[in-house]
C-alpha positions as CSV (number, residue, x, y, z in Angstrom):
1,X,147.8,96.5,128.6
2,X,149.1,99.7,127.0
3,X,151.0,99.3,123.8
4,X,154.7,100.0,123.4
5,X,155.8,103.1,121.4
6,X,157.9,102.7,118.3
7,X,161.5,102.5,119.3
8,X,160.9,100.1,122.1
9,X,161.5,96.4,121.6
10,X,159.4,95.0,118.8
11,X,158.5,91.4,117.9
12,X,160.0,89.6,115.0
13,X,156.8,87.7,114.7
14,X,155.0,87.7,111.3
15,X,151.5,88.7,110.8
16,X,149.0,85.8,111.0
17,X,146.4,86.4,108.3
18,X,144.0,84.1,110.2
19,X,143.9,86.3,113.3
20,X,143.2,89.8,111.9
21,X,141.3,92.0,114.4
22,X,137.7,92.4,113.2
23,X,137.4,96.0,114.3
24,X,140.3,98.5,114.3
25,X,139.8,102.0,115.6
26,X,142.4,104.7,115.0
27,X,142.9,108.1,116.6
28,X,144.6,109.9,113.7
29,X,147.0,112.3,115.4
30,X,150.0,114.3,114.4
31,X,149.0,116.0,111.2
32,X,150.0,119.5,112.5
33,X,153.3,118.4,114.0
34,X,154.2,116.5,110.8
35,X,153.7,119.8,108.9
36,X,155.6,121.9,111.4
37,X,158.6,119.7,111.3
38,X,158.7,120.4,107.5
39,X,158.1,124.1,108.0
40,X,154.7,123.8,106.3
41,X,151.3,125.2,107.4
42,X,149.3,122.8,109.6
43,X,146.7,122.3,106.8
44,X,149.4,120.6,104.7
45,X,149.5,117.9,107.3
46,X,145.8,117.5,107.1
47,X,146.0,117.2,103.3
48,X,148.7,114.5,103.6
49,X,146.7,112.8,106.3
50,X,143.7,112.5,103.9
51,X,145.9,110.5,101.5
52,X,146.9,108.3,104.5
53,X,143.3,107.6,105.1
54,X,142.9,106.3,101.6
55,X,146.0,104.1,101.8
56,X,145.2,102.7,105.2
57,X,141.6,102.0,104.3
58,X,142.6,100.0,101.2
59,X,145.3,98.2,103.2
60,X,142.9,97.3,106.1
61,X,140.3,96.1,103.6
62,X,142.8,93.8,101.9
63,X,143.9,92.4,105.2
64,X,140.3,91.4,106.0
65,X,139.5,93.9,108.7
66,X,135.7,94.1,109.0
67,X,135.4,97.6,110.5
68,X,137.8,100.5,110.4
69,X,136.8,103.4,112.7
70,X,138.6,106.7,112.2
71,X,138.4,109.6,114.6
72,X,138.2,112.4,112.0
73,X,136.8,115.4,113.9
74,X,135.9,115.6,117.6
75,X,133.4,117.7,119.4
76,X,136.4,119.5,120.9
77,X,138.0,120.2,117.6
78,X,135.7,123.2,117.1
79,X,138.1,125.0,119.5
80,X,140.8,125.2,116.9
81,X,141.4,128.3,114.8
82,X,138.5,129.0,112.5
83,X,140.8,128.8,109.4
84,X,141.8,125.3,110.3
85,X,138.3,124.2,111.2
86,X,137.1,125.5,107.8
87,X,139.8,123.6,106.1
88,X,138.9,120.4,108.0
89,X,135.2,120.8,107.0
90,X,136.3,120.8,103.4
91,X,138.3,117.6,103.7
92,X,135.3,115.2,103.6
93,X,134.1,116.9,100.4
94,X,137.5,116.5,98.7
95,X,138.0,113.0,100.1
96,X,134.7,111.5,99.0
97,X,134.7,113.3,95.6
98,X,137.9,111.4,94.7
99,X,137.8,108.3,96.8
100,X,134.2,106.9,96.6
101,X,134.9,105.0,93.3
102,X,137.8,103.3,95.0
103,X,135.7,102.5,98.0
104,X,133.1,100.9,95.7
105,X,135.8,99.0,93.9
106,X,137.1,97.5,97.1
107,X,133.5,96.9,98.3
108,X,133.9,99.3,101.3
109,X,130.8,100.8,102.9
110,X,130.9,104.2,104.6
111,X,129.2,104.8,107.9
112,X,129.4,107.8,110.2
113,X,128.9,108.3,113.9
114,X,128.6,111.7,115.5
115,X,126.2,114.7,115.1
116,X,126.7,115.6,111.5
117,X,123.8,118.0,111.6
118,X,126.2,120.6,113.1
119,X,128.5,120.4,110.0
120,X,128.3,122.8,107.1
121,X,125.7,121.8,104.5
122,X,128.3,121.0,101.9
123,X,130.1,118.6,104.3
124,X,126.8,117.0,105.2
125,X,125.9,116.4,101.6
126,X,129.3,114.9,100.8
127,X,129.0,112.5,103.8
128,X,125.4,111.5,103.0
129,X,126.2,111.0,99.3
130,X,129.1,108.7,100.2
131,X,126.9,106.7,102.6
132,X,124.3,106.3,99.8
133,X,126.8,105.6,97.1
134,X,128.4,102.7,99.1
135,X,125.3,101.4,100.7
136,X,125.3,98.2,98.5
137,X,128.9,97.3,99.4
138,X,129.1,94.4,101.9
139,X,132.8,94.3,102.6
140,X,134.7,96.3,105.2
141,X,132.9,99.2,106.9
142,X,134.7,102.5,107.0
143,X,133.3,104.2,110.0
144,X,134.1,107.9,110.4
145,X,133.7,109.7,113.7
146,X,132.7,113.2,112.7
147,X,131.7,115.8,115.3
148,X,131.9,112.9,117.7
149,X,132.6,112.8,121.4
150,X,132.2,109.8,123.5
151,X,130.8,111.6,126.5
152,X,128.2,113.3,124.3
153,X,127.4,109.8,122.9
154,X,126.9,108.4,126.3
155,X,124.7,111.3,127.4
156,X,122.5,110.9,124.3
157,X,122.2,107.2,124.9
158,X,121.2,107.8,128.5
159,X,118.6,110.4,127.4
160,X,117.1,108.0,124.9
161,X,116.8,105.3,127.5
162,X,115.4,107.7,130.1
163,X,112.7,108.8,127.6
164,X,111.7,105.1,127.1
165,X,111.5,104.6,130.9
166,X,109.4,107.8,131.2
167,X,107.1,106.6,128.5
168,X,106.9,103.2,130.3
169,X,108.2,101.4,127.2
170,X,110.8,99.8,129.5
171,X,111.4,99.5,133.2
172,X,114.5,100.6,135.1
173,X,115.4,96.9,135.7
174,X,115.7,96.4,132.0
175,X,118.6,98.8,131.7
176,X,121.8,96.7,131.2
177,X,124.9,96.7,129.1
178,X,123.1,95.4,126.0
179,X,120.5,98.1,126.2
180,X,123.0,100.8,126.5
181,X,125.0,99.4,123.6
182,X,121.9,99.4,121.5
183,X,121.5,103.1,122.1
184,X,125.1,104.0,121.2
185,X,126.1,105.5,117.9
186,X,127.8,102.2,117.0
187,X,124.6,100.2,117.4
188,X,124.3,99.5,113.7
189,X,127.6,97.7,113.8
190,X,126.0,95.0,115.9
191,X,128.5,92.5,117.3
192,X,131.3,94.4,115.7
193,X,130.7,97.6,117.6
194,X,133.5,97.2,120.1
195,X,137.1,97.6,118.6
196,X,139.5,94.8,119.1
197,X,142.4,97.1,118.6
198,X,142.7,100.9,119.2
199,X,145.7,102.6,117.6
200,X,146.8,106.2,118.4
201,X,149.5,107.8,116.3
202,X,152.0,110.6,117.0
203,X,153.2,109.4,120.4
204,X,150.4,110.7,122.5
205,X,149.0,108.2,125.1
206,X,145.4,109.2,125.8
207,X,142.0,108.3,124.5
208,X,140.7,111.9,123.9
209,X,137.0,111.1,124.4
210,X,136.9,108.4,121.7
211,X,134.6,105.4,122.0
212,X,135.0,105.2,125.8
213,X,132.2,102.6,126.2
214,X,133.2,100.5,123.3
215,X,137.0,100.2,124.1
216,X,136.5,98.7,127.6
217,X,138.4,95.6,126.5
218,X,140.2,96.8,123.4
219,X,143.9,96.3,123.1
220,X,145.7,99.7,122.9
221,X,148.7,100.5,120.7
222,X,150.5,103.8,120.7
223,X,153.0,104.6,118.1
224,X,155.3,107.6,117.6
225,X,154.6,107.7,113.9
226,X,152.7,110.8,112.8
227,X,149.5,110.0,111.0
228,X,150.7,111.3,107.6
229,X,153.6,108.8,107.8
230,X,151.4,105.9,108.9
231,X,151.2,103.3,106.2
232,X,150.4,99.6,105.5
233,X,153.6,98.5,107.3
234,X,152.7,100.6,110.3
235,X,149.2,99.0,110.3
236,X,150.6,95.5,110.0
237,X,153.1,96.1,112.8
238,X,150.3,97.2,115.1
239,X,148.3,94.1,114.2
240,X,151.4,91.8,114.8
241,X,151.7,93.3,118.3
242,X,147.9,92.8,118.8
243,X,148.3,89.2,117.9
244,X,151.0,88.8,120.5
245,X,148.6,89.9,123.3
246,X,146.4,87.5,125.4
247,X,142.9,88.8,125.7
248,X,141.3,87.5,128.9
249,X,138.4,89.9,129.4
250,X,139.0,89.9,133.1
251,X,139.3,86.1,133.3
252,X,142.3,83.8,133.3
253,X,144.3,82.6,130.3
254,X,143.3,79.1,129.2
255,X,146.0,76.5,129.6
């Protein structure tokens, strides 16, 4: 089930443009280590990582991906040094100020999941402006996870359902997978809410509280490539590996 790291045997198969995963989620990891290897401050890695976001977004859109979810800032990232957190809070402002015209050009719509009310006002404005400016785009959805944690998401969904039960809007017997999904932060994605493929960069092999409900049957791919070095070829390589998997959803492979 778990993907092979770079350096292990890779397939010589070519990418099939007719079997592109609809929803790709990426845990963008390794910015700090990328910078440290070059004797640069950690923020230099975040700056380069922002450029990677632009490149990978355009590449995914051109490939026909329908949703690209990027883990940009977790609920746990507040524990990092304040100087780094402050820099990270400025990145959405810099990113959207330069990239929104390209997003519109490529018909990409911005969505966000997470509690953005806890972000600085300037960051909130940049995010909300980007959502508004791309609202008419009907191509790929670029879904940023900002101040997002999956356990927090599940708790919030449970609380919302509990309130409905308490108000007698629904009965306990009506609580099922569909209802819980409808109360998740990905509800607006509809049938595209669950990623087909989850990629984590930098060699780490853990989920880090990202979309725990939604990735129940996602294919997982771990690569040693640091996020600032991740490019179109890295994305295509991950998709080729995905296309080599047999997704059975707990059943048996059809003959």
